[in-house]
N, C-alpha and C positions, 0 to 999 in steps of 0.2 A: 390708429397707429399712423405715426408721420413718416414720411420719406423725406431724408435729407436732400436728395437731388431735386425733388419737386419744390420743396421749401426754398432752396438756393435759386431754382429757376424764378419761382413767383417773386422773390424779392428783387431779383435783378429786372425783371418785367416791370414791376411796380416802380423801382427806383429810376429806371432809365426811360421808361415810355409812359406810363400812366401819370406819375407826378410831374412830368414835363409838359403835358398838353392839358388843355381844357377843350373837350370835345363839344360842338354845338348840336351834334346830332349824331345817330347811331352809324350812318354811312362814313362819316368823318373819321369816328372811332375804329370803324372796321380798316379803313384804309391806312390809318396811322400804325395801327398794330401790325398789319401784314407789312407794311414797309419796315418796321422794327424787326419782325419775324425774318424777314429775307437778309436784311443785315446780321442778324444775330447767327443765322444758320449758314449763309452762303459766303460772307465778307470777313467776318471777325474771327480771328484765331482764338483758339481757346487751350489754355495752358494744360487743362486736364487730357486734352487730344493731342499733346506733344508740340503744340504751337500751330496746329492744321484746324481748319474750319470744320464743322460737322459734315458739310457736303462732301469735303475732300476725304474725310474718314470713312464715310459711307461708299464713295467712289472707290477707295482702295479695299475696303472689305468685299465688296462686290466682285472686283476685279480677282482678288483672290481666290474668292470662292468659286467664280465661274472657271477660273483656270485650272482648279483642283477637280472640279467636275469634268471639264474637257479632257484633262489628263487621264482620268480613270477611264473615261469611255474610250478613249485611245487605245489604252491598254487592253480593254476587252473587245476591241475591234467594232465598237459601235459608235459611230460619229454623226451619220446622217440625220438623225433626229434632233440632235444638239445644235448643228451647224446654224440652222435658221435663226436661233435665238442668241448666240455669242459671236461677235465678231469684233476683232481688235479692241478687245477689253470693255466692250458695250453691250448691254443686253439690247436686241432689237428683235422686231417680229417680222 
């Protein structure tokens, strides 16, 4: 069974990275692919995400979920367990 999202990603990776470079060794390939991956996930807006990057989308989603958990814990009067992991929209230890 094929997955349309995977097929699309594989085609993008092939066209924008693998077909554009000639790698002389494995380390060079790993570095080039990692650079492309970071740009793809952290810098490039995606139309399927409403013009946001995957990193921005993940941050928004995590902030929303953490906010929902915090709100629920405040309602039931239990906050001390959760406070150490959620501060100002970021999960921290």
